[in-house]
N, CA, C and O atoms as a DFTB+ gen file, in Angstrom:
564 C
 N C O
     1  1     -14.909      20.858     -30.025
     2  2     -15.429      19.866     -29.107
     3  2     -15.172      20.328     -27.681
     4  3     -14.227      21.077     -27.431
     5  1     -15.991      19.897     -26.760
     6  2     -15.817      20.264     -25.364
     7  2     -14.539      19.630     -24.817
     8  3     -14.212      18.490     -25.148
     9  1     -13.829      20.368     -23.991
    10  2     -12.640      19.829     -23.351
    11  2     -13.084      18.805     -22.312
    12  3     -14.063      19.012     -21.593
    13  1     -12.346      17.698     -22.246
    14  2     -12.664      16.644     -21.291
    15  2     -11.468      16.468     -20.368
    16  3     -10.328      16.368     -20.822
    17  1     -11.733      16.431     -19.094
    18  2     -10.698      16.229     -18.099
    19  2     -10.444      14.742     -17.920
    20  3     -11.250      13.922     -18.362
    21  1      -9.333      14.377     -17.278
    22  2      -9.086      12.961     -16.994
    23  2     -10.276      12.343     -16.263
    24  3     -10.907      12.995     -15.432
    25  1     -10.572      11.110     -16.571
    26  2     -11.710      10.434     -15.969
    27  2     -12.999      10.702     -16.720
    28  3     -14.083      10.369     -16.241
    29  1     -12.886      11.305     -17.898
    30  2     -14.027      11.549     -18.779
    31  2     -14.993      12.607     -18.245
    32  3     -16.140      12.672     -18.688
    33  1     -14.544      13.434     -17.302
    34  2     -15.396      14.509     -16.781
    35  2     -15.265      15.727     -17.698
    36  3     -14.169      16.027     -18.171
    37  1     -16.369      16.429     -17.952
    38  2     -16.285      17.618     -18.791
    39  2     -15.527      18.733     -18.090
    40  3     -15.591      18.870     -16.868
    41  1     -14.808      19.529     -18.875
    42  2     -14.142      20.701     -18.320
    43  2     -15.204      21.603     -17.700
    44  3     -16.283      21.757     -18.272
    45  1     -14.923      22.201     -16.543
    46  2     -15.962      22.976     -15.856
    47  2     -16.383      24.246     -16.589
    48  3     -17.498      24.725     -16.383
    49  1     -15.539      24.790     -17.420
    50  2     -15.891      25.981     -18.203
    51  2     -15.221      25.890     -19.564
    52  3     -14.208      25.210     -19.729
    53  1     -15.795      26.581     -20.533
    54  2     -15.198      26.616     -21.858
    55  2     -16.033      27.469     -22.787
    56  3     -17.088      27.976     -22.406
    57  1     -15.555      27.622     -23.998
    58  2     -16.307      28.380     -24.993
    59  2     -15.929      27.910     -26.382
    60  3     -14.912      27.249     -26.591
    61  1     -16.781      28.272     -27.321
    62  2     -16.526      27.942     -28.714
    63  2     -17.195      28.981     -29.597
    64  3     -18.207      29.569     -29.216
    65  1     -16.626      29.210     -30.785
    66  2     -17.234      30.185     -31.700
    67  2     -18.489      29.629     -32.348
    68  3     -18.642      28.417     -32.505
    69  1     -19.377      30.526     -32.720
    70  2     -20.585      30.169     -33.476
    71  2     -20.667      31.125     -34.660
    72  3     -21.257      32.202     -34.565
    73  1     -20.071      30.721     -35.767
    74  2     -20.022      31.587     -36.943
    75  2     -20.671      31.015     -38.183
    76  3     -21.011      31.759     -39.103
    77  1     -20.852      29.684     -38.227
    78  2     -21.436      29.072     -39.421
    79  2     -22.044      27.713     -39.070
    80  3     -22.029      27.293     -37.913
    81  1     -22.568      27.046     -40.070
    82  2     -23.243      25.758     -39.882
    83  2     -22.326      24.720     -39.227
    84  3     -22.782      23.933     -38.398
    85  1     -21.051      24.710     -39.588
    86  2     -20.107      23.749     -38.976
    87  2     -20.029      23.963     -37.464
    88  3     -19.961      23.004     -36.695
    89  1     -20.039      25.231     -37.047
    90  2     -19.972      25.531     -35.615
    91  2     -21.240      25.080     -34.895
    92  3     -21.177      24.655     -33.742
    93  1     -22.381      25.168     -35.558
    94  2     -23.636      24.694     -34.959
    95  2     -23.552      23.188     -34.716
    96  3     -23.969      22.700     -33.666
    97  1     -23.014      22.458     -35.688
    98  2     -22.834      21.004     -35.552
    99  2     -21.869      20.710     -34.402
   100  3     -22.110      19.804     -33.604
   101  1     -20.777      21.475     -34.316
   102  2     -19.804      21.288     -33.238
   103  2     -20.428      21.612     -31.877
   104  3     -20.123      20.959     -30.879
   105  1     -21.291      22.612     -31.844
   106  2     -21.995      22.981     -30.619
   107  2     -22.839      21.813     -30.122
   108  3     -22.793      21.461     -28.943
   109  1     -23.606      21.217     -31.025
   110  2     -24.437      20.064     -30.633
   111  2     -23.566      18.935     -30.089
   112  3     -23.899      18.317     -29.077
   113  1     -22.455      18.672     -30.763
   114  2     -21.560      17.598     -30.320
   115  2     -20.954      17.911     -28.952
   116  3     -20.828      17.022     -28.109
   117  1     -20.585      19.158     -28.733
   118  2     -20.006      19.557     -27.444
   119  2     -21.032      19.404     -26.323
   120  3     -20.708      18.898     -25.249
   121  1     -22.271      19.840     -26.570
   122  2     -23.310      19.733     -25.542
   123  2     -23.637      18.267     -25.281
   124  3     -23.894      17.886     -24.139
   125  1     -23.630      17.449     -26.317
   126  2     -23.842      16.003     -26.131
   127  2     -22.750      15.436     -25.223
   128  3     -23.033      14.680     -24.294
   129  1     -21.511      15.806     -25.501
   130  2     -20.380      15.316     -24.719
   131  2     -20.462      15.807     -23.266
   132  3     -20.217      15.042     -22.333
   133  1     -20.802      17.065     -23.086
   134  2     -20.910      17.635     -21.739
   135  2     -22.033      16.971     -20.939
   136  3     -21.832      16.593     -19.785
   137  1     -23.212      16.829     -21.546
   138  2     -24.337      16.238     -20.822
   139  2     -24.094      14.754     -20.526
   140  3     -24.474      14.260     -19.465
   141  1     -23.467      14.053     -21.458
   142  2     -23.136      12.640     -21.216
   143  2     -22.117      12.533     -20.080
   144  3     -22.224      11.654     -19.226
   145  1     -21.133      13.430     -20.076
   146  2     -20.136      13.442     -19.009
   147  2     -20.732      13.728     -17.649
   148  3     -20.215      13.274     -16.629
   149  1     -21.826      14.485     -17.632
   150  2     -22.532      14.780     -16.380
   151  2     -23.546      13.693     -16.025
   152  3     -24.237      13.782     -15.010
   153  1     -23.624      12.676     -16.865
   154  2     -24.529      11.542     -16.672
   155  2     -26.003      11.948     -16.690
   156  3     -26.813      11.412     -15.935
   157  1     -26.338      12.901     -17.560
   158  2     -27.740      13.237     -17.799
   159  2     -28.402      12.043     -18.459
   160  3     -27.754      11.300     -19.196
   161  1     -29.676      11.854     -18.203
   162  2     -30.413      10.794     -18.893
   163  2     -30.476      11.133     -20.385
   164  3     -30.203      12.267     -20.780
   165  1     -30.833      10.161     -21.198
   166  2     -30.936      10.384     -22.637
   167  2     -31.958      11.481     -22.942
   168  3     -31.732      12.305     -23.828
   169  1     -33.075      11.498     -22.220
   170  2     -34.096      12.530     -22.425
   171  2     -33.537      13.910     -22.063
   172  3     -33.721      14.871     -22.809
   173  1     -32.845      14.006     -20.902
   174  2     -32.243      15.281     -20.492
   175  2     -31.207      15.746     -21.515
   176  3     -31.152      16.928     -21.854
   177  1     -30.389      14.817     -22.005
   178  2     -29.390      15.151     -23.025
   179  2     -30.068      15.710     -24.270
   180  3     -29.664      16.747     -24.795
   181  1     -31.098      15.018     -24.735
   182  2     -31.790      15.419     -25.969
   183  2     -32.409      16.803     -25.818
   184  3     -32.335      17.618     -26.738
   185  1     -33.010      17.072     -24.680
   186  2     -33.608      18.393     -24.462
   187  2     -32.549      19.486     -24.495
   188  3     -32.752      20.518     -25.134
   189  1     -31.434      19.279     -23.824
   190  2     -30.392      20.304     -23.777
   191  2     -29.726      20.471     -25.143
   192  3     -29.433      21.595     -25.550
   193  1     -29.486      19.388     -25.841
   194  2     -28.876      19.456     -27.176
   195  2     -29.812      20.193     -28.136
   196  3     -29.358      21.019     -28.928
   197  1     -31.092      19.906     -28.073
   198  2     -32.070      20.556     -28.950
   199  2     -32.137      22.050     -28.668
   200  3     -32.119      22.857     -29.598
   201  1     -32.214      22.427     -27.397
   202  2     -32.252      23.851     -27.040
   203  2     -30.973      24.545     -27.496
   204  3     -31.025      25.639     -28.059
   205  1     -29.840      23.920     -27.260
   206  2     -28.558      24.519     -27.658
   207  2     -28.473      24.676     -29.174
   208  3     -27.966      25.682     -29.670
   209  1     -28.960      23.698     -29.896
   210  2     -28.939      23.757     -31.355
   211  2     -29.765      24.940     -31.869
   212  3     -29.329      25.672     -32.757
   213  1     -30.951      25.116     -31.304
   214  2     -31.820      26.229     -31.704
   215  2     -31.165      27.571     -31.402
   216  3     -31.180      28.479     -32.234
   217  1     -30.594      27.692     -30.216
   218  2     -29.985      28.962     -29.828
   219  2     -28.700      29.235     -30.604
   220  3     -28.405      30.386     -30.926
   221  1     -27.936      28.191     -30.907
   222  2     -26.735      28.364     -31.733
   223  2     -27.124      28.837     -33.130
   224  3     -26.481      29.722     -33.693
   225  1     -28.174      28.248     -33.683
   226  2     -28.654      28.649     -35.009
   227  2     -29.101      30.115     -34.987
   228  3     -28.782      30.867     -35.908
   229  1     -29.831      30.529     -33.953
   230  2     -30.236      31.933     -33.833
   231  2     -29.015      32.852     -33.758
   232  3     -28.992      33.921     -34.370
   233  1     -28.004      32.423     -33.001
   234  2     -26.792      33.228     -32.862
   235  2     -26.128      33.443     -34.219
   236  3     -25.686      34.549     -34.530
   237  1     -26.061      32.396     -35.016
   238  2     -25.430      32.481     -36.332
   239  2     -26.297      33.261     -37.318
   240  3     -25.818      34.186     -37.974
   241  1     -27.577      32.887     -37.422
   242  2     -28.440      33.462     -38.462
   243  2     -28.859      34.888     -38.138
   244  3     -28.722      35.781     -38.975
   245  1     -29.365      35.107     -36.935
   246  2     -29.928      36.419     -36.601
   247  2     -28.920      37.340     -35.919
   248  3     -29.023      38.562     -36.021
   249  1     -27.948      36.751     -35.225
   250  2     -26.959      37.562     -34.516
   251  2     -25.686      37.801     -35.298
   252  3     -24.817      38.553     -34.857
   253  1     -25.564      37.163     -36.464
   254  2     -24.366      37.344     -37.274
   255  2     -23.147      36.614     -36.750
   256  3     -22.024      36.905     -37.161
   257  1     -23.358      35.668     -35.846
   258  2     -22.250      34.919     -35.254
   259  2     -21.990      35.385     -33.837
   260  3     -22.423      36.462     -33.427
   261  1     -21.282      34.562     -33.107
   262  2     -20.973      34.891     -31.718
   263  2     -20.260      33.746     -31.050
   264  3     -19.388      33.113     -31.646
   265  1     -20.628      33.474     -29.803
   266  2     -19.980      32.425     -29.017
   267  2     -20.999      31.681     -28.163
   268  3     -22.063      32.198     -27.824
   269  1     -20.630      30.446     -27.829
   270  2     -21.320      29.713     -26.781
   271  2     -20.289      29.490     -25.682
   272  3     -19.190      28.999     -25.938
   273  1     -20.649      29.848     -24.478
   274  2     -19.821      29.535     -23.313
   275  2     -20.580      28.539     -22.462
   276  3     -21.810      28.575     -22.417
   277  1     -19.872      27.654     -21.788
   278  2     -20.533      26.700     -20.913
   279  2     -19.886      26.700     -19.535
   280  3     -18.719      27.049     -19.360
   281  1     -20.698      26.293     -18.568
   282  2     -20.246      26.126     -17.195
   283  2     -20.901      24.870     -16.635
   284  3     -22.118      24.707     -16.716
   285  1     -20.096      23.994     -16.073
   286  2     -20.634      22.888     -15.291
   287  2     -20.848      23.474     -13.903
   288  3     -19.909      23.972     -13.282
   289  1     -22.080      23.414     -13.421
   290  2     -22.428      24.106     -12.180
   291  2     -22.958      23.128     -11.135
   292  3     -23.488      22.064     -11.455
   293  1     -22.797      23.520      -9.897
   294  2     -23.264      22.725      -8.763
   295  2     -24.180      23.612      -7.931
   296  3     -23.832      24.751      -7.621
   297  1     -25.333      23.098      -7.575
   298  2     -26.270      23.823      -6.717
   299  2     -26.716      22.843      -5.636
   300  3     -27.601      22.016      -5.858
   301  1     -26.101      22.947      -4.482
   302  2     -26.365      21.956      -3.442
   303  2     -25.865      20.600      -3.904
   304  3     -24.696      20.443      -4.257
   305  1     -26.768      19.615      -3.900
   306  2     -26.371      18.266      -4.303
   307  2     -26.579      18.004      -5.793
   308  3     -26.173      16.959      -6.302
   309  1     -27.206      18.945      -6.489
   310  2     -27.474      18.686      -7.902
   311  2     -26.459      19.393      -8.804
   312  3     -26.008      20.506      -8.534
   313  1     -26.127      18.692      -9.884
   314  2     -25.198      19.216     -10.882
   315  2     -25.999      19.678     -12.089
   316  3     -27.115      19.215     -12.323
   317  1     -25.425      20.581     -12.839
   318  2     -26.107      21.065     -14.023
   319  2     -25.138      21.611     -15.046
   320  3     -23.926      21.669     -14.836
   321  1     -25.717      22.007     -16.152
   322  2     -24.954      22.601     -17.238
   323  2     -25.623      23.915     -17.600
   324  3     -26.819      23.958     -17.890
   325  1     -24.836      24.991     -17.581
   326  2     -25.337      26.305     -17.962
   327  2     -24.624      26.715     -19.259
   328  3     -23.400      26.649     -19.363
   329  1     -25.423      27.139     -20.236
   330  2     -24.902      27.575     -21.526
   331  2     -25.270      29.031     -21.749
   332  3     -26.381      29.462     -21.441
   333  1     -24.324      29.776     -22.286
   334  2     -24.533      31.184     -22.623
   335  2     -24.315      31.354     -24.129
   336  3     -23.271      30.966     -24.652
   337  1     -25.271      31.917     -24.804
   338  2     -25.174      32.206     -26.239
   339  2     -25.115      33.720     -26.378
   340  3     -26.021      34.423     -25.931
   341  1     -24.052      34.223     -26.996
   342  2     -23.807      35.663     -27.036
   343  2     -23.483      36.106     -28.459
   344  3     -22.698      35.468     -29.160
   345  1     -24.098      37.208     -28.870
   346  2     -23.752      37.800     -30.160
   347  2     -23.737      39.314     -30.025
   348  3     -24.200      39.865     -29.027
   349  1     -23.214      39.962     -31.013
   350  2     -23.189      41.429     -31.067
   351  2     -23.977      41.905     -32.275
   352  3     -23.623      42.892     -32.919
   353  1     -25.056      41.181     -32.571
   354  2     -25.890      41.468     -33.730
   355  2     -26.845      42.615     -33.503
   356  3     -26.612      43.465     -32.644
   357  1     -27.924      42.642     -34.273
   358  2     -28.853      43.772     -34.233
   359  2     -29.713      43.826     -32.971
   360  3     -30.342      44.851     -32.707
   361  1     -29.755      42.761     -32.194
   362  2     -30.594      42.738     -31.002
   363  2     -32.040      42.445     -31.346
   364  3     -32.416      42.397     -32.517
   365  1     -32.839      42.252     -30.325
   366  2     -34.259      41.924     -30.480
   367  2     -35.071      43.102     -29.944
   368  3     -35.017      43.392     -28.749
   369  1     -35.823      43.784     -30.810
   370  2     -36.568      44.952     -30.353
   371  2     -37.688      44.643     -29.365
   372  3     -37.969      45.454     -28.482
   373  1     -38.331      43.484     -29.499
   374  2     -39.456      43.141     -28.625
   375  2     -39.280      41.694     -28.155
   376  3     -39.698      40.757     -28.836
   377  1     -38.665      41.524     -26.996
   378  2     -38.373      40.179     -26.485
   379  2     -39.650      39.400     -26.223
   380  3     -39.719      38.209     -26.528
   381  1     -40.656      40.046     -25.665
   382  2     -41.924      39.356     -25.378
   383  2     -42.521      38.768     -26.665
   384  3     -42.985      37.628     -26.674
   385  1     -42.506      39.538     -27.726
   386  2     -43.016      39.051     -29.003
   387  2     -42.137      37.914     -29.530
   388  3     -42.650      36.924     -30.050
   389  1     -40.820      38.054     -29.396
   390  2     -39.895      37.030     -29.884
   391  2     -40.071      35.701     -29.149
   392  3     -39.752      34.646     -29.696
   393  1     -40.576      35.745     -27.916
   394  2     -40.801      34.527     -27.137
   395  2     -42.180      33.917     -27.372
   396  3     -42.528      32.920     -26.739
   397  1     -42.965      34.501     -28.270
   398  2     -44.296      33.996     -28.595
   399  2     -44.173      32.871     -29.617
   400  3     -43.514      33.032     -30.644
   401  1     -44.809      31.730     -29.336
   402  2     -44.792      30.611     -30.280
   403  2     -45.287      31.061     -31.642
   404  3     -46.318      31.724     -31.753
   405  1     -44.545      30.698     -32.672
   406  2     -44.962      30.979     -34.037
   407  2     -44.479      32.301     -34.588
   408  3     -44.570      32.529     -35.794
   409  1     -43.961      33.189     -33.734
   410  2     -43.469      34.472     -34.245
   411  2     -42.047      34.283     -34.744
   412  3     -41.228      33.667     -34.062
   413  1     -41.746      34.802     -35.917
   414  2     -40.399      34.738     -36.457
   415  2     -40.078      36.026     -37.187
   416  3     -40.943      36.647     -37.805
   417  1     -38.819      36.410     -37.102
   418  2     -38.371      37.587     -37.847
   419  2     -37.760      37.159     -39.174
   420  3     -37.344      37.992     -39.979
   421  1     -37.713      35.845     -39.390
   422  2     -37.121      35.320     -40.618
   423  2     -38.026      34.284     -41.244
   424  3     -39.246      34.442     -41.287
   425  1     -37.408      33.218     -41.729
   426  2     -38.169      32.190     -42.435
   427  2     -38.369      30.932     -41.600
   428  3     -38.842      29.920     -42.119
   429  1     -38.015      30.975     -40.308
   430  2     -38.146      29.800     -39.462
   431  2     -39.578      29.561     -39.015
   432  3     -40.506      30.248     -39.441
   433  1     -39.733      28.570     -38.146
   434  2     -41.053      28.202     -37.641
   435  2     -41.462      29.025     -36.423
   436  3     -42.595      28.915     -35.955
   437  1     -40.564      29.835     -35.915
   438  2     -40.891      30.644     -34.755
   439  2     -40.947      29.848     -33.467
   440  3     -41.701      30.189     -32.556
   441  1     -40.151      28.788     -33.383
   442  2     -40.144      27.950     -32.184
   443  2     -38.786      27.958     -31.484
   444  3     -38.637      27.316     -30.444
   445  1     -37.792      28.665     -32.024
   446  2     -36.440      28.638     -31.471
   447  2     -36.355      29.102     -30.039
   448  3     -35.967      28.326     -29.165
   449  1     -36.707      30.349     -29.771
   450  2     -36.607      30.875     -28.412
   451  2     -37.642      30.251     -27.486
   452  3     -37.300      29.784     -26.399
   453  1     -38.906      30.239     -27.908
   454  2     -39.958      29.707     -27.038
   455  2     -39.787      28.207     -26.819
   456  3     -40.001      27.712     -25.712
   457  1     -39.408      27.493     -27.853
   458  2     -39.182      26.055     -27.721
   459  2     -38.006      25.752     -26.810
   460  3     -38.066      24.843     -25.982
   461  1     -36.934      26.520     -26.969
   462  2     -35.760      26.329     -26.116
   463  2     -36.112      26.578     -24.657
   464  3     -35.668      25.845     -23.773
   465  1     -36.901      27.599     -24.407
   466  2     -37.291      27.932     -23.035
   467  2     -38.036      26.761     -22.386
   468  3     -37.849      26.496     -21.198
   469  1     -38.873      26.064     -23.147
   470  2     -39.637      24.938     -22.595
   471  2     -38.761      23.700     -22.329
   472  3     -39.136      22.841     -21.531
   473  1     -37.618      23.606     -22.981
   474  2     -36.775      22.413     -22.874
   475  2     -35.790      22.447     -21.710
   476  3     -35.161      21.434     -21.403
   477  1     -35.651      23.593     -21.064
   478  2     -34.640      23.740     -20.023
   479  2     -35.287      24.126     -18.692
   480  3     -36.463      24.485     -18.638
   481  1     -34.507      24.046     -17.637
   482  2     -35.004      24.418     -16.315
   483  2     -34.901      25.917     -16.063
   484  3     -35.780      26.495     -15.423
   485  1     -33.853      26.549     -16.549
   486  2     -33.638      27.981     -16.363
   487  2     -33.403      28.629     -17.730
   488  3     -32.689      28.084     -18.572
   489  1     -34.009      29.792     -17.935
   490  2     -33.897      30.509     -19.215
   491  2     -33.903      32.003     -18.929
   492  3     -34.782      32.498     -18.223
   493  1     -32.932      32.723     -19.470
   494  2     -32.958      34.183     -19.380
   495  2     -32.433      34.759     -20.688
   496  3     -31.592      34.165     -21.363
   497  1     -32.951      35.927     -21.021
   498  2     -32.551      36.592     -22.249
   499  2     -32.383      38.077     -21.974
   500  3     -33.180      38.693     -21.266
   501  1     -31.332      38.629     -22.548
   502  2     -31.082      40.063     -22.467
   503  2     -30.680      40.504     -23.869
   504  3     -29.755      39.945     -24.458
   505  1     -31.360      41.486     -24.394
   506  2     -31.072      41.953     -25.742
   507  2     -31.237      43.460     -25.802
   508  3     -32.181      44.023     -25.249
   509  1     -30.302      44.097     -26.482
   510  2     -30.376      45.536     -26.688
   511  2     -30.209      45.801     -28.183
   512  3     -29.255      45.335     -28.804
   513  1     -31.137      46.546     -28.742
   514  2     -31.075      46.872     -30.171
   515  2     -29.743      47.553     -30.465
   516  3     -29.350      48.511     -29.799
   517  1     -29.065      47.036     -31.474
   518  2     -27.783      47.579     -31.894
   519  2     -26.586      47.076     -31.102
   520  3     -25.445      47.396     -31.434
   521  1     -26.837      46.285     -30.052
   522  2     -25.731      45.808     -29.215
   523  2     -25.625      44.289     -29.161
   524  3     -24.546      43.761     -28.894
   525  1     -26.712      43.583     -29.406
   526  2     -26.644      42.136     -29.401
   527  2     -27.565      41.482     -28.398
   528  3     -28.349      42.141     -27.714
   529  1     -27.449      40.171     -28.329
   530  2     -28.339      39.351     -27.514
   531  2     -27.526      38.357     -26.708
   532  3     -26.528      37.818     -27.186
   533  1     -27.962      38.120     -25.483
   534  2     -27.380      37.109     -24.602
   535  2     -28.513      36.232     -24.095
   536  3     -29.458      36.720     -23.475
   537  1     -28.412      34.930     -24.363
   538  2     -29.387      33.976     -23.854
   539  2     -28.626      32.985     -22.979
   540  3     -27.600      32.440     -23.386
   541  1     -29.140      32.760     -21.780
   542  2     -28.534      31.815     -20.856
   543  2     -29.564      30.750     -20.519
   544  3     -30.700      31.059     -20.160
   545  1     -29.153      29.492     -20.638
   546  2     -30.027      28.365     -20.282
   547  2     -29.282      27.446     -19.329
   548  3     -28.051      27.419     -19.303
   549  1     -30.035      26.704     -18.555
   550  2     -29.436      25.691     -17.672
   551  2     -30.398      24.513     -17.555
   552  3     -31.620      24.659     -17.598
   553  1     -29.801      23.363     -17.407
   554  2     -30.569      22.139     -17.152
   555  2     -29.882      21.455     -15.995
   556  3     -28.654      21.384     -15.938
   557  1     -30.691      20.947     -15.062
   558  2     -30.184      20.318     -13.849
   559  2     -30.442      18.830     -13.881
   560  3     -31.480      18.376     -14.363
   561  1     -29.494      18.077     -13.367
   562  2     -29.616      16.624     -13.307
   563  2     -30.400      16.249     -12.066
   564  3     -30.626      15.065     -11.812
C-alpha cells in the first residue's frame, strides 16, 4: 500500500514490487490511495488507476516482473502523480507497433499501452531488447 503521511497526504515518493497478480491488485489500491490523497476527481482517479493497472499487468506478464515507483509532483500551481513502471524483461522490439490499438504480442486485447497513453496527460516509453522496458505516466489535477 502507498505510504501515507500525517494528515492523510500521500508520501511524495515510493515504490512497490510487481511480480504477480497480488502485486497488481496492490498497485491499483496504492494508486487509488495516492490519487484520493491528492484530491483527484473520481474520473481522474479511475483513469489513473486503469492506466496503472494495465501497465502493472504488462510489467508482470511481458516483463517478467519489476517495480512501480511513484512521485507526487508539483508543476507551478498544479499537483500531479507520476508513475514509473520498470522491468528487466525482453524489451519491446518495435515500440511504434506496440502502441498501435489492437496489436498484442500475447493473448490480450492490444489496448494496454495505447489505452494507457490515452488515459493520462503525460506518457513516455523507453525499451531496449534484452534490457527491459520503462514506462512513465503522469496525470495532473
